[in-house]
C-alpha atoms as one frame of an Amber mdcrd trajectory, in Angstrom:
protein
  -3.783 -17.482  10.041  -6.005 -16.526  12.953  -9.730 -17.210  12.963 -11.851
 -14.496  11.360 -14.014 -12.404  13.667 -16.558  -9.730  12.758 -17.702  -6.473
  14.266 -20.510  -4.108  13.271 -19.230  -0.647  12.386 -21.987   1.718  11.303
 -23.717   0.186   8.307 -21.125  -2.524   7.606 -19.765  -5.641   9.232 -15.992
  -5.705   9.163 -13.966  -8.901   9.347 -10.637  -9.053  11.148  -8.049 -11.450
  12.543  -5.922 -10.962  15.619  -2.763 -12.385  17.160  -0.609 -11.735  20.202
  -1.197 -11.254  23.891  -4.431  -9.505  24.784  -2.664  -6.965  26.985   0.063
  -6.110  24.457  -0.046  -2.691  22.766  -2.363  -2.767  19.720  -1.227  -2.622
  16.117  -3.742  -2.456  13.251  -2.832  -3.517   9.700  -4.604  -2.150   6.602
  -4.120  -3.943   3.274  -3.971  -2.674  -0.300  -6.709  -2.630  -2.935  -7.860
  -6.111  -3.865  -6.376  -7.914  -0.872  -7.599  -8.641   2.662  -6.137  -9.293
   6.096  -4.502 -12.501   4.856  -2.093 -10.332   2.885  -0.006  -9.801   6.044
   0.543 -13.516   6.705   4.310 -13.262   6.166   4.908 -10.663   8.883   2.187
 -10.969  11.537   3.982 -13.689  13.487   6.921 -11.452  14.281   4.808  -8.349
  14.873   2.708 -10.321  17.359   5.729 -10.962  19.584   5.502  -7.353  20.785
   1.955  -6.257  19.868  -1.654  -7.366  19.799  -2.049  -7.373  16.026  -5.357
  -6.808  14.203  -5.532  -7.343  10.430  -8.695  -5.817   9.035 -10.581  -6.593
   5.827 -11.545  -3.169   4.502 -15.134  -2.748   3.332 -15.589  -4.309  -0.090
 -12.804  -6.811   0.540 -12.527 -10.360   1.802 -15.103 -11.283   4.403 -16.190
  -7.754   5.235 -19.434  -6.431   3.731 -19.452  -5.280   0.109 -21.977  -2.428
   0.202 -20.998  -0.898  -3.153 -19.943   2.487  -1.709 -16.219   3.053  -1.315
 -13.491   5.659  -1.133 -10.537   6.677   0.991 -12.668   8.650   3.448 -15.092
   5.754   3.915 -12.218   3.412   4.688 -10.772   6.026   7.049 -14.065   6.319
   8.892 -14.495   2.545   9.033 -11.115   2.205  10.719 -12.035   4.884  13.245
 -15.261   2.999  13.945 -13.372  -0.285  14.240 -11.080   1.236  16.877 -14.103
   2.613  18.731 -16.031  -0.656  18.730 -13.043  -2.673  19.942 -12.052   0.080
  22.383  -8.598   0.368  20.913  -6.448   3.413  20.693  -4.146   4.968  20.428
  -2.721   2.275  18.160   0.219   1.608  15.908  -1.400   1.913  12.474   0.324
   0.167   9.561  -1.016   0.566   6.038   0.020  -0.547   2.568  -0.971   1.339
  -0.598  -4.723   2.095  -0.372  -4.611   1.038   3.282  -1.786   3.504   3.876
  -3.802   6.385   2.436  -6.719   5.508   4.704  -4.249   5.354   7.599  -2.694
   8.752   6.950  -6.121  10.358   6.546  -7.133   8.925   9.911  -3.906  10.082
  11.550  -4.501  13.604  10.226  -8.211  13.691  11.110  -8.127  11.856  14.459
  -4.561  12.149  15.763  -5.599  10.974  19.224  -6.261   7.500  17.786  -2.802
   6.930  16.302   0.295   6.479  18.433   2.661   5.466  15.638   2.092   5.397
  11.895   3.711   3.207   9.223   3.005   4.026   5.564   4.203   1.465   3.023
   4.435   2.571  -0.594   1.703   5.201  -0.720   1.272   8.957  -0.710  -1.834
  11.067  -1.247  -2.658  10.943  -4.962  -1.796  13.755  -7.311  -3.913  14.336
 -10.387  -2.689  12.168 -13.238  -2.327  13.215 -16.851  -3.788  11.455 -18.702
  -6.455  10.207 -16.280  -6.472   6.545 -15.361  -9.152   4.364 -16.876 -10.997
   1.483 -15.249 -10.789  -1.731 -17.201 -13.386  -4.477 -17.101 -12.984  -6.867
 -14.181 -11.042 -10.047 -14.890 -13.069 -13.219 -15.455 -13.985 -15.412 -12.528
 -14.761 -14.668  -8.890 -12.834 -11.889  -7.166 -11.900 -11.498  -3.535 -13.085
  -7.893  -3.571 -15.785  -5.684  -5.048 -14.662  -4.232  -8.395 -16.548  -1.046
  -7.492 -13.809  -0.407  -4.925 -11.321  -0.120  -7.780 -13.706   2.180  -9.646
 -13.873   4.447  -6.590 -10.084   4.489  -6.133  -9.451   5.385  -9.763 -12.020
   8.186  -9.567 -10.356   9.665  -6.491  -6.898   9.326  -7.996  -8.095  11.173
 -11.097  -9.632  13.981  -9.014  -7.835  13.923  -5.653  -8.675  16.241  -2.795
  -5.768  18.728  -2.469  -6.571  18.894   1.235  -5.071  15.432   1.675  -1.582
  16.867   1.149  -2.334  19.842   3.382  -3.491  17.463   6.112  -0.081  15.811
   6.376   1.068  18.667   8.611  -1.659  17.703  11.118  -0.201  14.238  11.741
   1.246  14.210  15.239   2.210  10.532  15.447   5.819   9.589  14.789   5.715
   8.210  11.252   7.748   5.728   9.218   7.475   5.753   5.429   8.672   2.574
   3.719   9.567   2.851   0.041  10.375   0.060  -2.392  12.789   1.917  -4.647
  12.677   2.607  -8.383  11.193  -0.777  -9.322   7.926   0.346  -7.702   5.226
   1.924  -9.859   4.770   4.545  -7.147   6.859   7.665  -7.892   9.442   7.607
  -5.143   9.722  11.383  -5.135   6.103  11.557  -3.959   7.034   9.431  -0.935
   9.962  11.753  -0.222   7.736  14.825  -0.561   5.173  13.282   1.789   7.804
  12.394   4.380   9.051  15.984   4.348   5.551  17.319   5.105   4.844  15.057
   8.083   6.325  16.741  11.175   7.987  13.690  12.789   8.792  11.326   9.948
  11.568   9.113   8.680  11.855   7.436   5.273  13.378   3.998   4.731  13.927
   2.657   1.214  14.235  -1.085   0.674  15.965  -1.076  -2.699  14.607  -3.535
  -5.222  11.527  -4.419  -3.173   9.086  -2.661  -5.482   5.550  -1.947  -4.360
   5.108  -5.078  -2.226   7.834  -4.531   0.342   6.294  -6.631   3.111   5.865
  -9.544   0.673   9.042  -9.311  -1.383  11.394  -8.335   1.457   9.656  -9.348
   4.693  12.827  -9.426   6.782  13.863  -5.900   5.815  10.295  -4.721   6.308
  10.166  -6.259   9.777  13.574  -4.880  10.724  12.425  -1.352   9.891   8.980
  -1.634  11.464  10.006  -3.367  14.671  12.872  -0.918  15.263  10.366   1.899
  14.788   7.584   0.446  16.951   9.877  -0.714  19.750  12.819   1.714  19.763
  15.811   0.750  21.797  16.333   2.730  25.013
C-alpha cells in the first residue's frame, strides 16, 4: 500500500493514502465501519490506472484522530474538509457501507464537490424494530474507536428522515452496487434508494454479500471502471 500521509481538517488530523498520476482525475474512497483505507487494497491498483486515488481513514479509524465524537454528518463534513484542504473536486466519490452513507450525504449537501458517485451496499437507515443494541467491544486492541459504532447504532435507531428526502438533491451520476440476498443489507432498500436518485443505475453482484469489493473484486472493478470511464 501507499505511504500514509496526514492533513489537518478542522479539529482532526485525517490519514490518507494515494496512488496514480498526480494530474489524473481524483477518486476518493471511503471505507466501512471498523476498517480504514487499507480496506481497498484489492482494487486500488486498477482504479489508479485511470484516476488519482485517495483512500481516507475516517475519523475514529486507523491512523486518523479518534476524538470520541462521531456520526454520519461528521464524517460527511470531514470529507468535505479533506477535499477543500487538498484542493480536490469535483471528485469521483466511492463509499462502502458507512462510508457510502457519508458519501451520499455529501453529494446531496455539496453537489458541486461530487462528479460521480458510487455507493456500495448502503442506503440511508430506516428505523429498526426492535432497535439495535451495542454490545461490549471485543477483547484486545481495535483498529477503530468503539464509540464510532455506538454513534452509528444510535443514528440507525433514530435516523433523520431528511436523509431519504435528500437523495433527490444528488446531481452526480450515481452507481449503486448491491451484493444480492446473501448481504445483511435489505436489497429492496438499495432499489428504493436508486429510484430516488435522479441519475442512478443499480448493479447487483449476486452472491457477493456485503463486501462486494473484497469478495468479488473483478466484478466490482468491471462495474466501477465502466461507470467512471464510460466508453465513447
